[in-house]
N, C-alpha and C positions, 0 to 999 in steps of 0.2 A: 621850790614847786621839785624841779628834778630832785634835788638832797632827799626830800621827805619822800619820793617815789622809789628812789633806790633804797635808803636806809631802813626807811618802815616796810614799805611793801614787800623787797625782794629779802628783807632780814632770813626768811625762814630758808631760803635756797642758797645763800651764800654765807661766807664768812666773815665777821667785821673786819678783817685784813683785805677782802676781796670789796666789799661795801667803799673801804676808804679809798681805794684804788682806782675804782668805778666811779666814786663820785667823791672828790677831797670836801673835806669840812672847812679847809682854807683856797679855796678855788682862785684862780687869776679873772677877778671879774670882767675885767678887759677883754681878755681871750674869748671868755665864755659872752661874751655879749656880741665880738665877731663873728664868734660859732653859730648864735642863734639867728642873728641876723644873715649869715650865709645859707642856711638851710629853708628859711623864710617859712617857719612852720605853721599851721593852722592852730588857732588856741580856743578854749573852752575857758569861758567864763562864767562862775556863778556870782552874783551878788557882787562886783566886780573884783573877784579873786580868781586869779588862774585856777584852773580845777585839771587843766591837761592840755598837753599839747602833741603834737603830731607832724609829719610833714610827708612828701613824696615827691623828690627828683624827677626831672624830666624823663631818666632810664626806667624809674619804675621801683627804685629802690627806695625803700622808708628807714631813713638814719634815726630819726628819733621818733618815739612813743612813749609818752610816760602819762599818768594819769595819778595827780597828788594821792598820796595817804590820807589826805582828811576825806577823799570824795569816791571811795569804795564804792565800787558795784551799784554806781547810780547814774549810770547810761552815760558816762561821759567817754567812755573806749569804745560805746557802739556809735555815738557823733562823731567821734575824729574817722573811725575805722569808715563810714558811711562816707565823710566828706573826703578820705582819699580815696575812695573809689571814686566818688564825683569826678574827681580832679584825674582819676588815672583813665575817665572817659573822656573828657575833655583832651585831654591828653592824646587821645589815642592809643594806650598801651596795653599790650596782651597781657602782660606778665608784671607781676609785684615781688617786689624778694626784700628780704630782712635780716639784719643777725640778731636773733631773738634770746631776750636772757629766757631762762631757764623757769623764773615765773611768770613770765607772760607766752610760752610755749602753748597753754592751753587754751588761752583766750585767742591766739592766732588759729589755733587748728579750729574752734569754732565757727571762723570766718573762710574755711577752705585751705588755709595755708598748710601745705605738708612739709616736714623736716627732710633738709636737701642732702645736710650733713652736721655730725654733730663739731665742734670747733673747742679750741684751746687759746684765744688769744691770749696774750700776756698786755699788763698795760700797768708802769710805772712796778715794772719786774713781779708784777703779780698775775698768775694766772684765772681769768673770771670766764668759766665755759658757756657756751652759748652753743646755738641752732642756726645754721644757714637757713632759713625757710622761702617756702617759693610759692604763689600761686599763679594760675594761668587763668587769665579773667573772661575771655569768649564774651559770650554778653552779660555776664554780671556786674558788667561795669554801666550799666544800662538803670539800674535802682537809683534814687535820688534820696539824698538825706533831708531836705526841706529845712535844715537848720539855721537860723538865722543866727542861732549864738558861736557859731564855729567861723572865724574868721583869720585871714591871713596876718601874720605878727607884723608886718611892713603895712597893713591897714590900721592898725591899732599904734604903732609908735612911729612916730616922725623921725626921731632920732635915735641915736645911739644910748644915750642916759636914760633911755626909757626900758632899756631892757629887762628881763626879769631878773630877781636877784635870787639866791638861796634862800630858802626859807626852811625851818624845822617844824 
């Protein structure tokens, strides 16, 4: 799912070299499983297939936010963003931040995030431009998504062998 979100959805904004550095076609699956468990994301499933996932850390940082290329513009991103706002309210957060791809910046802007700084991070020797975005929450976090389809990854998977794998 992550692979398709990067290599298909972001293809118009990044070069093939940048896409491969961002999401390798030959990932270290054990490291990926540890990474996913470490961020404990919310997951949206449609008919048993992972359609998207995202997280928000106790600091308010959104580390991952991905929607499968198989489910564009079907409300998956909105469900995830609503769930992030619910979690932010539960945690009493005042601010959300994220390093956001060129592709996702317009989506984040629609939810009230603004660009703080354009960045040029390097991954595997390749520069992959993004932007640090921020949203000041205030009372915004009072709204509720009300979706039972968004769950924490740990609630769905009891052991590391169940971690999501790359699919194109």
